[in-house]
PDB file of the backbone (N, CA, C, O) and the ligand in Angstrom, with CONECT records:
HET    GSH  A 101      20
ATOM      1  N   MET A   1      87.626  44.423  -5.286  1.00  0.00           N
ATOM      2  CA  MET A   1      87.162  44.949  -6.576  1.00  0.00           C
ATOM      3  C   MET A   1      87.860  46.280  -6.861  1.00  0.00           C
ATOM      4  O   MET A   1      87.862  47.178  -6.018  1.00  0.00           O
ATOM      5  N   ALA A   2      88.437  46.400  -8.026  1.00  0.00           N
ATOM      6  CA  ALA A   2      89.116  47.649  -8.367  1.00  0.00           C
ATOM      7  C   ALA A   2      88.079  48.755  -8.541  1.00  0.00           C
ATOM      8  O   ALA A   2      86.966  48.518  -9.013  1.00  0.00           O
ATOM      9  N   THR A   3      88.463  49.947  -8.156  1.00  0.00           N
ATOM     10  CA  THR A   3      87.552  51.082  -8.329  1.00  0.00           C
ATOM     11  C   THR A   3      87.324  51.362  -9.804  1.00  0.00           C
ATOM     12  O   THR A   3      86.192  51.523 -10.259  1.00  0.00           O
ATOM     13  N   LEU A   4      88.437  51.416 -10.545  1.00  0.00           N
ATOM     14  CA  LEU A   4      88.342  51.710 -11.971  1.00  0.00           C
ATOM     15  C   LEU A   4      88.542  50.443 -12.791  1.00  0.00           C
ATOM     16  O   LEU A   4      89.455  49.657 -12.539  1.00  0.00           O
ATOM     17  N   GLU A   5      87.681  50.264 -13.766  1.00  0.00           N
ATOM     18  CA  GLU A   5      87.820  49.144 -14.691  1.00  0.00           C
ATOM     19  C   GLU A   5      87.653  49.687 -16.103  1.00  0.00           C
ATOM     20  O   GLU A   5      86.839  50.577 -16.350  1.00  0.00           O
ATOM     21  N   LEU A   6      88.440  49.137 -17.025  1.00  0.00           N
ATOM     22  CA  LEU A   6      88.351  49.596 -18.409  1.00  0.00           C
ATOM     23  C   LEU A   6      88.182  48.403 -19.338  1.00  0.00           C
ATOM     24  O   LEU A   6      88.975  47.461 -19.324  1.00  0.00           O
ATOM     25  N   TYR A   7      87.133  48.466 -20.141  1.00  0.00           N
ATOM     26  CA  TYR A   7      86.918  47.473 -21.193  1.00  0.00           C
ATOM     27  C   TYR A   7      87.598  48.011 -22.439  1.00  0.00           C
ATOM     28  O   TYR A   7      87.327  49.127 -22.881  1.00  0.00           O
ATOM     29  N   GLU A   8      88.487  47.198 -22.997  1.00  0.00           N
ATOM     30  CA  GLU A   8      89.298  47.699 -24.107  1.00  0.00           C
ATOM     31  C   GLU A   8      89.712  46.580 -25.040  1.00  0.00           C
ATOM     32  O   GLU A   8      89.415  45.406 -24.818  1.00  0.00           O
ATOM     33  N   LEU A   9      90.419  46.988 -26.108  1.00  0.00           N
ATOM     34  CA  LEU A   9      90.862  46.066 -27.135  1.00  0.00           C
ATOM     35  C   LEU A   9      92.288  46.465 -27.512  1.00  0.00           C
ATOM     36  O   LEU A   9      92.549  47.647 -27.733  1.00  0.00           O
ATOM     37  N   PRO A  10      93.221  45.505 -27.591  1.00  0.00           N
ATOM     38  CA  PRO A  10      94.584  45.847 -27.984  1.00  0.00           C
ATOM     39  C   PRO A  10      94.586  46.490 -29.376  1.00  0.00           C
ATOM     40  O   PRO A  10      93.876  46.040 -30.275  1.00  0.00           O
ATOM     41  N   GLY A  11      95.380  47.530 -29.539  1.00  0.00           N
ATOM     42  CA  GLY A  11      95.499  48.184 -30.839  1.00  0.00           C
ATOM     43  C   GLY A  11      94.401  49.192 -31.121  1.00  0.00           C
ATOM     44  O   GLY A  11      94.382  49.800 -32.191  1.00  0.00           O
ATOM     45  N   CYS A  12      93.491  49.379 -30.185  1.00  0.00           N
ATOM     46  CA  CYS A  12      92.396  50.331 -30.367  1.00  0.00           C
ATOM     47  C   CYS A  12      92.895  51.727 -29.987  1.00  0.00           C
ATOM     48  O   CYS A  12      93.237  51.966 -28.829  1.00  0.00           O
ATOM     49  N   PRO A  13      92.938  52.657 -30.960  1.00  0.00           N
ATOM     50  CA  PRO A  13      93.470  53.991 -30.660  1.00  0.00           C
ATOM     51  C   PRO A  13      92.632  54.777 -29.666  1.00  0.00           C
ATOM     52  O   PRO A  13      93.161  55.583 -28.901  1.00  0.00           O
ATOM     53  N   PHE A  14      91.329  54.544 -29.676  1.00  0.00           N
ATOM     54  CA  PHE A  14      90.451  55.248 -28.725  1.00  0.00           C
ATOM     55  C   PHE A  14      90.706  54.753 -27.308  1.00  0.00           C
ATOM     56  O   PHE A  14      90.632  55.517 -26.344  1.00  0.00           O
ATOM     57  N   CYS A  15      91.010  53.457 -27.197  1.00  0.00           N
ATOM     58  CA  CYS A  15      91.344  52.895 -25.881  1.00  0.00           C
ATOM     59  C   CYS A  15      92.687  53.456 -25.409  1.00  0.00           C
ATOM     60  O   CYS A  15      92.855  53.758 -24.227  1.00  0.00           O
ATOM     61  N   ALA A  16      93.637  53.593 -26.329  1.00  0.00           N
ATOM     62  CA  ALA A  16      94.960  54.119 -25.978  1.00  0.00           C
ATOM     63  C   ALA A  16      94.863  55.539 -25.446  1.00  0.00           C
ATOM     64  O   ALA A  16      95.607  55.933 -24.547  1.00  0.00           O
ATOM     65  N   LYS A  17      93.931  56.303 -26.015  1.00  0.00           N
ATOM     66  CA  LYS A  17      93.725  57.674 -25.536  1.00  0.00           C
ATOM     67  C   LYS A  17      93.350  57.659 -24.053  1.00  0.00           C
ATOM     68  O   LYS A  17      93.801  58.502 -23.278  1.00  0.00           O
ATOM     69  N   VAL A  18      92.527  56.699 -23.679  1.00  0.00           N
ATOM     70  CA  VAL A  18      92.084  56.593 -22.282  1.00  0.00           C
ATOM     71  C   VAL A  18      93.191  56.026 -21.390  1.00  0.00           C
ATOM     72  O   VAL A  18      93.417  56.536 -20.293  1.00  0.00           O
ATOM     73  N   THR A  19      93.876  54.987 -21.842  1.00  0.00           N
ATOM     74  CA  THR A  19      94.931  54.398 -20.998  1.00  0.00           C
ATOM     75  C   THR A  19      96.082  55.390 -20.826  1.00  0.00           C
ATOM     76  O   THR A  19      96.720  55.423 -19.773  1.00  0.00           O
ATOM     77  N   ASP A  20      96.350  56.195 -21.852  1.00  0.00           N
ATOM     78  CA  ASP A  20      97.381  57.234 -21.710  1.00  0.00           C
ATOM     79  C   ASP A  20      96.993  58.214 -20.594  1.00  0.00           C
ATOM     80  O   ASP A  20      97.834  58.626 -19.796  1.00  0.00           O
ATOM     81  N   LYS A  21      95.730  58.569 -20.554  1.00  0.00           N
ATOM     82  CA  LYS A  21      95.259  59.515 -19.518  1.00  0.00           C
ATOM     83  C   LYS A  21      95.300  58.864 -18.136  1.00  0.00           C
ATOM     84  O   LYS A  21      95.696  59.502 -17.160  1.00  0.00           O
ATOM     85  N   LEU A  22      94.894  57.602 -18.053  1.00  0.00           N
ATOM     86  CA  LEU A  22      94.956  56.890 -16.772  1.00  0.00           C
ATOM     87  C   LEU A  22      96.399  56.827 -16.271  1.00  0.00           C
ATOM     88  O   LEU A  22      96.662  57.048 -15.089  1.00  0.00           O
ATOM     89  N   ASP A  23      97.329  56.526 -17.175  1.00  0.00           N
ATOM     90  CA  ASP A  23      98.745  56.452 -16.801  1.00  0.00           C
ATOM     91  C   ASP A  23      99.260  57.831 -16.379  1.00  0.00           C
ATOM     92  O   ASP A  23      99.968  57.970 -15.381  1.00  0.00           O
ATOM     93  N   GLU A  24      98.888  58.836 -17.159  1.00  0.00           N
ATOM     94  CA  GLU A  24      99.322  60.209 -16.862  1.00  0.00           C
ATOM     95  C   GLU A  24      98.874  60.633 -15.459  1.00  0.00           C
ATOM     96  O   GLU A  24      99.603  61.323 -14.746  1.00  0.00           O
ATOM     97  N   LEU A  25      97.670  60.212 -15.075  1.00  0.00           N
ATOM     98  CA  LEU A  25      97.134  60.586 -13.767  1.00  0.00           C
ATOM     99  C   LEU A  25      97.568  59.617 -12.666  1.00  0.00           C
ATOM    100  O   LEU A  25      97.231  59.807 -11.498  1.00  0.00           O
ATOM    101  N   GLY A  26      98.310  58.586 -13.044  1.00  0.00           N
ATOM    102  CA  GLY A  26      98.808  57.617 -12.065  1.00  0.00           C
ATOM    103  C   GLY A  26      97.706  56.766 -11.460  1.00  0.00           C
ATOM    104  O   GLY A  26      97.801  56.349 -10.305  1.00  0.00           O
ATOM    105  N   LEU A  27      96.659  56.506 -12.234  1.00  0.00           N
ATOM    106  CA  LEU A  27      95.509  55.744 -11.727  1.00  0.00           C
ATOM    107  C   LEU A  27      95.632  54.266 -12.076  1.00  0.00           C
ATOM    108  O   LEU A  27      95.942  53.899 -13.209  1.00  0.00           O
ATOM    109  N   GLU A  28      95.380  53.428 -11.069  1.00  0.00           N
ATOM    110  CA  GLU A  28      95.379  51.988 -11.319  1.00  0.00           C
ATOM    111  C   GLU A  28      93.981  51.575 -11.762  1.00  0.00           C
ATOM    112  O   GLU A  28      92.981  52.156 -11.341  1.00  0.00           O
ATOM    113  N   TYR A  29      93.934  50.569 -12.614  1.00  0.00           N
ATOM    114  CA  TYR A  29      92.633  50.094 -13.093  1.00  0.00           C
ATOM    115  C   TYR A  29      92.746  48.634 -13.500  1.00  0.00           C
ATOM    116  O   TYR A  29      93.820  48.112 -13.799  1.00  0.00           O
ATOM    117  N   GLU A  30      91.584  48.009 -13.496  1.00  0.00           N
ATOM    118  CA  GLU A  30      91.526  46.619 -13.942  1.00  0.00           C
ATOM    119  C   GLU A  30      91.125  46.628 -15.414  1.00  0.00           C
ATOM    120  O   GLU A  30      90.126  47.238 -15.795  1.00  0.00           O
ATOM    121  N   SER A  31      91.915  45.948 -16.227  1.00  0.00           N
ATOM    122  CA  SER A  31      91.647  45.922 -17.662  1.00  0.00           C
ATOM    123  C   SER A  31      90.875  44.664 -18.053  1.00  0.00           C
ATOM    124  O   SER A  31      91.197  43.560 -17.614  1.00  0.00           O
ATOM    125  N   HIS A  32      89.850  44.851 -18.887  1.00  0.00           N
ATOM    126  CA  HIS A  32      89.104  43.714 -19.436  1.00  0.00           C
ATOM    127  C   HIS A  32      89.218  43.778 -20.955  1.00  0.00           C
ATOM    128  O   HIS A  32      88.757  44.735 -21.576  1.00  0.00           O
ATOM    129  N   GLU A  33      89.827  42.767 -21.545  1.00  0.00           N
ATOM    130  CA  GLU A  33      89.926  42.729 -23.005  1.00  0.00           C
ATOM    131  C   GLU A  33      88.630  42.160 -23.577  1.00  0.00           C
ATOM    132  O   GLU A  33      88.211  41.065 -23.203  1.00  0.00           O
ATOM    133  N   VAL A  34      88.005  42.895 -24.471  1.00  0.00           N
ATOM    134  CA  VAL A  34      86.736  42.425 -25.046  1.00  0.00           C
ATOM    135  C   VAL A  34      87.025  41.583 -26.288  1.00  0.00           C
ATOM    136  O   VAL A  34      88.088  41.711 -26.896  1.00  0.00           O
ATOM    137  N   PRO A  35      86.076  40.722 -26.663  1.00  0.00           N
ATOM    138  CA  PRO A  35      86.252  39.925 -27.882  1.00  0.00           C
ATOM    139  C   PRO A  35      86.270  40.820 -29.120  1.00  0.00           C
ATOM    140  O   PRO A  35      85.692  41.906 -29.108  1.00  0.00           O
ATOM    141  N   GLN A  36      86.927  40.373 -30.182  1.00  0.00           N
ATOM    142  CA  GLN A  36      86.942  41.126 -31.441  1.00  0.00           C
ATOM    143  C   GLN A  36      85.526  41.249 -32.013  1.00  0.00           C
ATOM    144  O   GLN A  36      85.146  42.300 -32.529  1.00  0.00           O
ATOM    145  N   ALA A  37      84.763  40.177 -31.915  1.00  0.00           N
ATOM    146  CA  ALA A  37      83.416  40.166 -32.498  1.00  0.00           C
ATOM    147  C   ALA A  37      82.437  40.954 -31.645  1.00  0.00           C
ATOM    148  O   ALA A  37      82.299  40.714 -30.446  1.00  0.00           O
ATOM    149  N   HIS A  38      81.766  41.893 -32.281  1.00  0.00           N
ATOM    150  CA  HIS A  38      80.803  42.717 -31.549  1.00  0.00           C
ATOM    151  C   HIS A  38      79.699  41.877 -30.936  1.00  0.00           C
ATOM    152  O   HIS A  38      79.209  42.171 -29.846  1.00  0.00           O
ATOM    153  N   SER A  39      79.311  40.828 -31.650  1.00  0.00           N
ATOM    154  CA  SER A  39      78.214  39.977 -31.169  1.00  0.00           C
ATOM    155  C   SER A  39      78.564  39.271 -29.866  1.00  0.00           C
ATOM    156  O   SER A  39      77.679  38.805 -29.148  1.00  0.00           O
ATOM    157  N   GLU A  40      79.869  39.195 -29.562  1.00  0.00           N
ATOM    158  CA  GLU A  40      80.287  38.508 -28.331  1.00  0.00           C
ATOM    159  C   GLU A  40      80.578  39.476 -27.176  1.00  0.00           C
ATOM    160  O   GLU A  40      80.962  39.061 -26.083  1.00  0.00           O
ATOM    161  N   ARG A  41      80.390  40.753 -27.441  1.00  0.00           N
ATOM    162  CA  ARG A  41      80.681  41.739 -26.386  1.00  0.00           C
ATOM    163  C   ARG A  41      79.462  41.953 -25.489  1.00  0.00           C
ATOM    164  O   ARG A  41      79.004  43.081 -25.306  1.00  0.00           O
ATOM    165  N   THR A  42      78.951  40.870 -24.940  1.00  0.00           N
ATOM    166  CA  THR A  42      77.705  40.943 -24.177  1.00  0.00           C
ATOM    167  C   THR A  42      77.865  41.726 -22.881  1.00  0.00           C
ATOM    168  O   THR A  42      76.959  42.459 -22.482  1.00  0.00           O
ATOM    169  N   GLU A  43      79.012  41.576 -22.219  1.00  0.00           N
ATOM    170  CA  GLU A  43      79.200  42.270 -20.938  1.00  0.00           C
ATOM    171  C   GLU A  43      79.229  43.786 -21.148  1.00  0.00           C
ATOM    172  O   GLU A  43      78.599  44.542 -20.409  1.00  0.00           O
ATOM    173  N   VAL A  44      79.974  44.210 -22.173  1.00  0.00           N
ATOM    174  CA  VAL A  44      80.049  45.645 -22.476  1.00  0.00           C
ATOM    175  C   VAL A  44      78.660  46.178 -22.829  1.00  0.00           C
ATOM    176  O   VAL A  44      78.281  47.274 -22.415  1.00  0.00           O
ATOM    177  N   GLU A  45      77.921  45.405 -23.583  1.00  0.00           N
ATOM    178  CA  GLU A  45      76.584  45.848 -23.984  1.00  0.00           C
ATOM    179  C   GLU A  45      75.662  45.968 -22.769  1.00  0.00           C
ATOM    180  O   GLU A  45      74.852  46.890 -22.679  1.00  0.00           O
ATOM    181  N   GLU A  46      75.799  45.032 -21.849  1.00  0.00           N
ATOM    182  CA  GLU A  46      74.959  45.068 -20.647  1.00  0.00           C
ATOM    183  C   GLU A  46      75.218  46.324 -19.809  1.00  0.00           C
ATOM    184  O   GLU A  46      74.287  46.946 -19.298  1.00  0.00           O
ATOM    185  N   ILE A  47      76.495  46.683 -19.677  1.00  0.00           N
ATOM    186  CA  ILE A  47      76.799  47.800 -18.777  1.00  0.00           C
ATOM    187  C   ILE A  47      76.707  49.166 -19.448  1.00  0.00           C
ATOM    188  O   ILE A  47      76.477  50.172 -18.778  1.00  0.00           O
ATOM    189  N   SER A  48      76.889  49.207 -20.796  1.00  0.00           N
ATOM    190  CA  SER A  48      76.928  50.529 -21.439  1.00  0.00           C
ATOM    191  C   SER A  48      75.855  50.729 -22.499  1.00  0.00           C
ATOM    192  O   SER A  48      75.669  51.844 -22.986  1.00  0.00           O
ATOM    193  N   GLY A  49      75.148  49.664 -22.860  1.00  0.00           N
ATOM    194  CA  GLY A  49      74.087  49.806 -23.857  1.00  0.00           C
ATOM    195  C   GLY A  49      74.585  49.854 -25.282  1.00  0.00           C
ATOM    196  O   GLY A  49      73.804  50.139 -26.190  1.00  0.00           O
ATOM    197  N   GLN A  50      75.848  49.587 -25.511  1.00  0.00           N
ATOM    198  CA  GLN A  50      76.417  49.558 -26.856  1.00  0.00           C
ATOM    199  C   GLN A  50      77.662  48.643 -26.826  1.00  0.00           C
ATOM    200  O   GLN A  50      78.084  48.196 -25.760  1.00  0.00           O
ATOM    201  N   THR A  51      78.236  48.376 -28.002  1.00  0.00           N
ATOM    202  CA  THR A  51      79.318  47.383 -28.029  1.00  0.00           C
ATOM    203  C   THR A  51      80.696  47.982 -28.317  1.00  0.00           C
ATOM    204  O   THR A  51      81.677  47.246 -28.417  1.00  0.00           O
ATOM    205  N   GLY A  52      80.779  49.294 -28.449  1.00  0.00           N
ATOM    206  CA  GLY A  52      82.075  49.921 -28.708  1.00  0.00           C
ATOM    207  C   GLY A  52      82.930  49.997 -27.453  1.00  0.00           C
ATOM    208  O   GLY A  52      82.419  50.005 -26.333  1.00  0.00           O
ATOM    209  N   VAL A  53      84.230  50.052 -27.660  1.00  0.00           N
ATOM    210  CA  VAL A  53      85.157  50.285 -26.560  1.00  0.00           C
ATOM    211  C   VAL A  53      86.008  51.502 -26.907  1.00  0.00           C
ATOM    212  O   VAL A  53      86.186  51.793 -28.090  1.00  0.00           O
ATOM    213  N   PRO A  54      86.531  52.213 -25.934  1.00  0.00           N
ATOM    214  CA  PRO A  54      86.610  51.884 -24.513  1.00  0.00           C
ATOM    215  C   PRO A  54      85.305  52.149 -23.754  1.00  0.00           C
ATOM    216  O   PRO A  54      84.463  52.943 -24.174  1.00  0.00           O
ATOM    217  N   VAL A  55      85.172  51.452 -22.621  1.00  0.00           N
ATOM    218  CA  VAL A  55      84.087  51.694 -21.669  1.00  0.00           C
ATOM    219  C   VAL A  55      84.702  51.697 -20.271  1.00  0.00           C
ATOM    220  O   VAL A  55      85.434  50.783 -19.893  1.00  0.00           O
ATOM    221  N   LEU A  56      84.388  52.739 -19.522  1.00  0.00           N
ATOM    222  CA  LEU A  56      84.934  52.880 -18.167  1.00  0.00           C
ATOM    223  C   LEU A  56      83.882  52.544 -17.110  1.00  0.00           C
ATOM    224  O   LEU A  56      82.705  52.877 -17.249  1.00  0.00           O
ATOM    225  N   VAL A  57      84.342  51.875 -16.050  1.00  0.00           N
ATOM    226  CA  VAL A  57      83.523  51.644 -14.857  1.00  0.00           C
ATOM    227  C   VAL A  57      84.266  52.280 -13.689  1.00  0.00           C
ATOM    228  O   VAL A  57      85.470  52.083 -13.523  1.00  0.00           O
ATOM    229  N   ASP A  58      83.530  53.051 -12.876  1.00  0.00           N
ATOM    230  CA  ASP A  58      84.120  53.651 -11.678  1.00  0.00           C
ATOM    231  C   ASP A  58      83.157  53.383 -10.524  1.00  0.00           C
ATOM    232  O   ASP A  58      82.249  54.171 -10.260  1.00  0.00           O
ATOM    233  N   HIS A  59      83.366  52.274  -9.850  1.00  0.00           N
ATOM    234  CA  HIS A  59      82.426  51.827  -8.817  1.00  0.00           C
ATOM    235  C   HIS A  59      82.217  52.863  -7.728  1.00  0.00           C
ATOM    236  O   HIS A  59      81.092  53.078  -7.279  1.00  0.00           O
ATOM    237  N   ASP A  60      83.300  53.508  -7.302  1.00  0.00           N
ATOM    238  CA  ASP A  60      83.199  54.450  -6.186  1.00  0.00           C
ATOM    239  C   ASP A  60      82.309  55.643  -6.515  1.00  0.00           C
ATOM    240  O   ASP A  60      81.738  56.266  -5.620  1.00  0.00           O
ATOM    241  N   ASN A  61      82.194  55.954  -7.796  1.00  0.00           N
ATOM    242  CA  ASN A  61      81.409  57.125  -8.190  1.00  0.00           C
ATOM    243  C   ASN A  61      80.141  56.777  -8.954  1.00  0.00           C
ATOM    244  O   ASN A  61      79.529  57.645  -9.577  1.00  0.00           O
ATOM    245  N   GLY A  62      79.747  55.517  -8.908  1.00  0.00           N
ATOM    246  CA  GLY A  62      78.479  55.123  -9.517  1.00  0.00           C
ATOM    247  C   GLY A  62      78.476  55.102 -11.031  1.00  0.00           C
ATOM    248  O   GLY A  62      77.418  55.150 -11.658  1.00  0.00           O
ATOM    249  N   ILE A  63      79.668  55.029 -11.623  1.00  0.00           N
ATOM    250  CA  ILE A  63      79.758  54.950 -13.088  1.00  0.00           C
ATOM    251  C   ILE A  63      79.816  53.476 -13.466  1.00  0.00           C
ATOM    252  O   ILE A  63      80.825  52.812 -13.227  1.00  0.00           O
ATOM    253  N   GLU A  64      78.746  52.966 -14.052  1.00  0.00           N
ATOM    254  CA  GLU A  64      78.667  51.524 -14.303  1.00  0.00           C
ATOM    255  C   GLU A  64      78.990  51.139 -15.741  1.00  0.00           C
ATOM    256  O   GLU A  64      79.031  49.952 -16.065  1.00  0.00           O
ATOM    257  N   GLY A  65      79.221  52.124 -16.609  1.00  0.00           N
ATOM    258  CA  GLY A  65      79.559  51.780 -17.984  1.00  0.00           C
ATOM    259  C   GLY A  65      79.516  53.001 -18.861  1.00  0.00           C
ATOM    260  O   GLY A  65      78.525  53.245 -19.548  1.00  0.00           O
ATOM    261  N   MET A  66      80.604  53.785 -18.844  1.00  0.00           N
ATOM    262  CA  MET A  66      80.656  55.021 -19.627  1.00  0.00           C
ATOM    263  C   MET A  66      81.396  54.771 -20.948  1.00  0.00           C
ATOM    264  O   MET A  66      82.578  54.428 -20.929  1.00  0.00           O
ATOM    265  N   PRO A  67      80.718  54.938 -22.099  1.00  0.00           N
ATOM    266  CA  PRO A  67      81.386  54.804 -23.388  1.00  0.00           C
ATOM    267  C   PRO A  67      81.950  56.148 -23.854  1.00  0.00           C
ATOM    268  O   PRO A  67      81.814  57.153 -23.155  1.00  0.00           O
ATOM    269  N   GLU A  68      82.575  56.170 -25.017  1.00  0.00           N
ATOM    270  CA  GLU A  68      83.121  57.368 -25.673  1.00  0.00           C
ATOM    271  C   GLU A  68      84.411  57.843 -25.001  1.00  0.00           C
ATOM    272  O   GLU A  68      84.403  58.353 -23.881  1.00  0.00           O
ATOM    273  N   SER A  69      85.504  57.658 -25.715  1.00  0.00           N
ATOM    274  CA  SER A  69      86.821  57.984 -25.171  1.00  0.00           C
ATOM    275  C   SER A  69      86.937  59.447 -24.732  1.00  0.00           C
ATOM    276  O   SER A  69      87.534  59.736 -23.695  1.00  0.00           O
ATOM    277  N   SER A  70      86.376  60.359 -25.509  1.00  0.00           N
ATOM    278  CA  SER A  70      86.484  61.782 -25.145  1.00  0.00           C
ATOM    279  C   SER A  70      85.754  62.071 -23.840  1.00  0.00           C
ATOM    280  O   SER A  70      86.242  62.829 -23.002  1.00  0.00           O
ATOM    281  N   ASP A  71      84.573  61.459 -23.671  1.00  0.00           N
ATOM    282  CA  ASP A  71      83.821  61.642 -22.433  1.00  0.00           C
ATOM    283  C   ASP A  71      84.588  61.055 -21.252  1.00  0.00           C
ATOM    284  O   ASP A  71      84.608  61.634 -20.166  1.00  0.00           O
ATOM    285  N   ILE A  72      85.219  59.903 -21.470  1.00  0.00           N
ATOM    286  CA  ILE A  72      85.963  59.250 -20.388  1.00  0.00           C
ATOM    287  C   ILE A  72      87.160  60.109 -19.974  1.00  0.00           C
ATOM    288  O   ILE A  72      87.403  60.312 -18.785  1.00  0.00           O
ATOM    289  N   VAL A  73      87.905  60.610 -20.964  1.00  0.00           N
ATOM    290  CA  VAL A  73      89.072  61.453 -20.662  1.00  0.00           C
ATOM    291  C   VAL A  73      88.631  62.694 -19.896  1.00  0.00           C
ATOM    292  O   VAL A  73      89.266  63.086 -18.917  1.00  0.00           O
ATOM    293  N   GLU A  74      87.548  63.305 -20.344  1.00  0.00           N
ATOM    294  CA  GLU A  74      87.036  64.504 -19.664  1.00  0.00           C
ATOM    295  C   GLU A  74      86.615  64.162 -18.236  1.00  0.00           C
ATOM    296  O   GLU A  74      86.882  64.921 -17.304  1.00  0.00           O
ATOM    297  N   TYR A  75      85.960  63.023 -18.074  1.00  0.00           N
ATOM    298  CA  TYR A  75      85.521  62.580 -16.742  1.00  0.00           C
ATOM    299  C   TYR A  75      86.723  62.377 -15.816  1.00  0.00           C
ATOM    300  O   TYR A  75      86.702  62.804 -14.662  1.00  0.00           O
ATOM    301  N   LEU A  76      87.757  61.731 -16.321  1.00  0.00           N
ATOM    302  CA  LEU A  76      88.944  61.478 -15.500  1.00  0.00           C
ATOM    303  C   LEU A  76      89.625  62.788 -15.099  1.00  0.00           C
ATOM    304  O   LEU A  76      90.054  62.960 -13.958  1.00  0.00           O
ATOM    305  N   GLU A  77      89.714  63.703 -16.062  1.00  0.00           N
ATOM    306  CA  GLU A  77      90.342  64.993 -15.758  1.00  0.00           C
ATOM    307  C   GLU A  77      89.549  65.749 -14.683  1.00  0.00           C
ATOM    308  O   GLU A  77      90.125  66.384 -13.799  1.00  0.00           O
ATOM    309  N   GLN A  78      88.228  65.668 -14.778  1.00  0.00           N
ATOM    310  CA  GLN A  78      87.398  66.420 -13.839  1.00  0.00           C
ATOM    311  C   GLN A  78      87.360  65.789 -12.450  1.00  0.00           C
ATOM    312  O   GLN A  78      87.205  66.492 -11.451  1.00  0.00           O
ATOM    313  N   ASN A  79      87.501  64.472 -12.386  1.00  0.00           N
ATOM    314  CA  ASN A  79      87.339  63.783 -11.111  1.00  0.00           C
ATOM    315  C   ASN A  79      88.635  63.321 -10.459  1.00  0.00           C
ATOM    316  O   ASN A  79      88.645  62.981  -9.276  1.00  0.00           O
ATOM    317  N   TYR A  80      89.723  63.304 -11.214  1.00  0.00           N
ATOM    318  CA  TYR A  80      90.959  62.750 -10.669  1.00  0.00           C
ATOM    319  C   TYR A  80      92.166  63.687 -10.814  1.00  0.00           C
ATOM    320  O   TYR A  80      93.309  63.231 -10.789  1.00  0.00           O
ATOM    321  N   THR A  81      91.917  64.984 -10.964  1.00  0.00           N
ATOM    322  CA  THR A  81      93.044  65.920 -10.982  1.00  0.00           C
ATOM    323  C   THR A  81      92.835  66.979  -9.902  1.00  0.00           C
ATOM    324  O   THR A  81      93.669  67.870  -9.742  1.00  0.00           O
TER     325      THR A  81
HETATM  326  N1  GSH A 101      83.740  57.399 -30.664  1.00  0.00           N
HETATM  327  C1  GSH A 101      84.221  56.245 -30.013  1.00  0.00           C
HETATM  328  C2  GSH A 101      84.848  55.333 -31.032  1.00  0.00           C
HETATM  329  C3  GSH A 101      85.350  54.087 -30.410  1.00  0.00           C
HETATM  330  C4  GSH A 101      85.596  53.017 -31.439  1.00  0.00           C
HETATM  331  O1  GSH A 101      85.357  53.170 -32.646  1.00  0.00           O
HETATM  332  N2  GSH A 101      86.101  51.902 -30.917  1.00  0.00           N
HETATM  333  C5  GSH A 101      86.280  50.747 -31.746  1.00  0.00           C
HETATM  334  C6  GSH A 101      87.526  49.964 -31.374  1.00  0.00           C
HETATM  335  S1  GSH A 101      88.969  50.937 -31.683  1.00  0.00           S
HETATM  336  C7  GSH A 101      85.051  49.904 -31.505  1.00  0.00           C
HETATM  337  O2  GSH A 101      84.914  49.195 -30.551  1.00  0.00           O
HETATM  338  N3  GSH A 101      84.099  50.147 -32.347  1.00  0.00           N
HETATM  339  C8  GSH A 101      82.828  49.567 -32.152  1.00  0.00           C
HETATM  340  C9  GSH A 101      81.829  50.040 -33.141  1.00  0.00           C
HETATM  341  O3  GSH A 101      82.232  50.632 -34.118  1.00  0.00           O
HETATM  342  O4  GSH A 101      80.668  49.757 -32.895  1.00  0.00           O
HETATM  343  C10 GSH A 101      85.167  56.662 -28.923  1.00  0.00           C
HETATM  344  O5  GSH A 101      85.875  57.674 -29.083  1.00  0.00           O
HETATM  345  O6  GSH A 101      85.209  55.985 -27.892  1.00  0.00           O
CONECT  326  327
CONECT  327  326  328  343
CONECT  328  327  329
CONECT  329  328  330
CONECT  330  329  331  332
CONECT  331  330
CONECT  332  330  333
CONECT  333  332  334  336
CONECT  334  333  335
CONECT  335  334
CONECT  336  333  337  338
CONECT  337  336
CONECT  338  336  339
CONECT  339  338  340
CONECT  340  339  341  342
CONECT  341  340
CONECT  342  340
CONECT  343  327  344  345
CONECT  344  343
CONECT  345  343
END
């Protein structure tokens, strides 16, 4: 199981903000592409309580579903630099 997992959508600028930071920090992660339809984003909703992406999972640090790109970028900077 990968430590870091990211739920994302191609072409999503908020997701790109996070993947740019992951790449910048040289972090590997497992990517999960979510469905376009919000009603079908059941997995994201289960882990984060909402249907927006990006959502980060960091198993090693007990992060089971963090939404909000700015929060994720800040989290990565604080924990992986
Ligand atoms: N404030 C959020 C915005 C994210 C956002 O709007 N993501 C879009 C895809 S690019 C989405 O999934 N929106 C879901 C929604 O509006 O409920 C963030 O920065 O993460």
